[in-house]
C-alpha positions as CSV (number, residue, x, y, z in Angstrom):
1,M,13.6,27.8,114.2
2,P,15.6,29.7,117.0
3,K,17.1,33.2,116.6
4,I,20.8,32.9,115.3
5,L,23.2,35.5,116.0
6,I,26.7,35.4,114.5
7,Y,29.6,37.9,115.4
8,T,31.9,38.4,112.5
9,S,34.8,40.5,111.2
10,N,35.9,41.5,107.8
11,L,38.3,39.1,106.0
12,C,37.7,36.1,108.4
13,P,37.8,32.6,106.7
14,Y,36.2,30.9,109.6
15,C,33.3,33.5,109.5
16,T,32.7,32.7,106.0
17,M,33.0,29.1,106.5
18,A,30.2,29.2,109.6
19,K,27.9,31.2,107.4
20,R,28.3,28.7,104.6
21,L,27.4,25.8,106.9
22,L,24.3,27.5,108.3
23,D,23.4,28.7,104.7
24,K,23.5,25.0,103.7
25,K,21.4,24.2,106.8
26,G,18.8,26.6,105.6
27,A,19.2,28.6,108.7
28,S,18.6,32.3,108.8
29,Y,20.9,34.4,111.0
30,T,21.6,37.9,112.1
31,E,25.3,38.8,111.4
32,V,26.9,41.5,113.5
33,N,30.3,42.7,111.9
34,V,32.4,43.7,114.8
35,D,34.5,45.8,112.6
36,S,31.6,48.0,111.6
37,K,31.1,50.0,114.6
38,P,33.6,50.9,117.5
39,G,32.4,49.1,120.7
40,L,31.0,46.0,119.0
41,R,33.9,43.6,119.7
42,E,33.9,44.6,123.3
43,K,30.2,43.9,123.4
44,M,30.8,40.6,121.9
45,M,33.8,39.9,124.4
46,Q,31.5,40.7,127.4
47,E,28.8,38.3,126.1
48,T,31.0,35.5,125.2
49,R,34.4,35.9,127.1
50,R,36.0,35.2,124.0
51,R,38.1,37.7,121.6
52,T,37.9,35.6,118.4
53,V,35.3,35.6,115.5
54,P,33.1,34.0,114.8
55,Q,31.1,33.7,117.8
56,I,27.7,31.9,117.2
57,F,24.5,31.8,119.4
58,I,21.7,29.5,118.6
59,G,18.7,30.8,120.7
60,D,20.3,31.6,124.1
61,L,23.0,28.7,123.7
62,H,26.5,30.1,123.1
63,V,27.8,27.5,120.6
64,G,31.3,29.2,120.3
65,G,33.3,29.5,117.0
66,F,33.4,27.8,113.8
67,D,35.1,24.7,115.3
68,D,32.5,24.2,117.8
69,L,29.7,24.8,115.3
70,Y,31.4,22.1,113.0
71,A,31.9,19.6,115.9
72,L,28.1,19.9,116.5
73,E,27.4,19.0,112.8
74,M,30.0,16.0,113.0
75,K,28.1,14.7,116.0
76,S,24.8,15.2,114.2
77,E,23.7,17.6,116.8
78,L,23.4,20.6,114.8
79,D,20.1,19.9,113.1
80,G,18.5,19.4,116.5
81,L,19.6,22.7,117.7
82,L,18.3,24.3,114.5
83,A,14.8,22.7,114.6
């Protein structure tokens, strides 16, 4: 299974939904809460060119946010990325 990285923040319902979907798939991931330390959100923005959370990486692929992750699930493409 590829390494999964998910940038999150406190009180983010989309972050919770993304983690639940990954948990349902049995995927392990590393969570980086951008509220936990100054500079983390800026680092995320440099890597993704996006300001919103969650931002999800599966391996080297920047999936995007929850809507993007869910779209992969609906197209039956998420399992292939997680394999």
